C-alpha positions as CSV (number, residue, x, y, z in Angstrom):
1,M,4.2,45.9,-24.6
2,L,7.5,44.5,-25.6
3,E,7.7,40.8,-26.6
4,F,10.9,38.8,-26.5
5,K,11.8,35.6,-28.3
6,T,14.1,34.3,-25.6
7,Q,15.0,35.1,-22.0
8,L,18.4,36.1,-23.3
9,D,16.7,38.8,-25.5
10,M,14.9,40.1,-22.4
11,L,18.0,40.2,-20.4
12,I,20.0,42.0,-23.1
13,H,17.2,44.6,-23.3
14,A,17.3,45.0,-19.5
15,L,21.1,45.4,-19.6
16,T,20.8,48.0,-22.3
17,L,18.4,50.0,-20.1
18,A,20.6,49.5,-17.1
19,R,23.6,50.8,-19.1
20,I,21.7,53.9,-20.1
21,Y,20.4,54.4,-16.6
22,R,23.9,54.1,-15.1
23,K,25.2,56.4,-17.9
24,L,27.8,53.8,-19.0
25,T,29.2,53.6,-22.5
26,H,30.1,50.4,-24.2
27,K,33.7,51.4,-23.6
28,D,33.1,51.8,-19.9
29,I,31.6,48.3,-19.6
30,A,34.3,46.8,-21.9
31,K,37.0,48.1,-19.7
32,K,35.4,46.6,-16.6
33,V,34.8,43.3,-18.3
34,G,38.1,43.1,-20.1
35,V,36.9,43.0,-23.7
36,H,36.8,45.3,-26.7
37,P,33.9,47.8,-26.9
38,N,32.8,46.3,-30.2
39,T,32.3,43.0,-28.3
40,I,30.0,44.7,-25.9
41,S,28.1,46.3,-28.7
42,S,27.7,43.0,-30.6
43,W,26.3,41.4,-27.4
44,L,23.9,44.2,-26.6
45,T,22.6,44.4,-30.1
46,G,22.1,40.6,-30.3
47,K,24.6,40.2,-33.1
48,N,26.7,37.7,-31.0
49,Q,25.9,35.9,-27.8
50,P,28.1,36.1,-24.7
51,S,28.8,33.2,-22.5
52,N,26.9,33.0,-19.2
53,H,30.1,34.0,-17.4
54,M,30.6,37.1,-19.6
55,L,26.9,38.0,-19.4
56,M,27.1,38.0,-15.6
57,A,30.3,40.1,-15.8
58,V,28.3,42.7,-17.9
59,V,25.5,42.7,-15.2
60,S,28.2,43.3,-12.6
61,A,29.9,46.0,-14.7
62,C,26.5,47.8,-14.9
63,G,26.4,47.9,-11.1
64,Y,23.8,45.2,-10.5
65,K,23.6,41.7,-9.1
66,V,22.2,38.7,-10.8
67,G,18.5,38.9,-10.6
68,F,18.6,42.7,-10.6
69,T,15.7,45.0,-11.1
70,M,15.8,48.6,-12.2
71,T,15.0,49.6,-8.6
72,D,18.3,48.2,-7.3
73,K,20.9,50.8,-6.3
């Protein structure tokens, strides 16, 4: 079982899975969010931390709502 240090770590992991599930690249998400693909990469690898606003923009760019689960369509 995976263990996460913070809720942000858990959300980033879930977003990474969502991105893969939706077959989106960092470039796809970056274009929707309005940032450079390297920025998306740094957020999803935990190198940098996005603001709450940008994090929710990434959730939306992945095609989910806040509070999403992998069963949402």
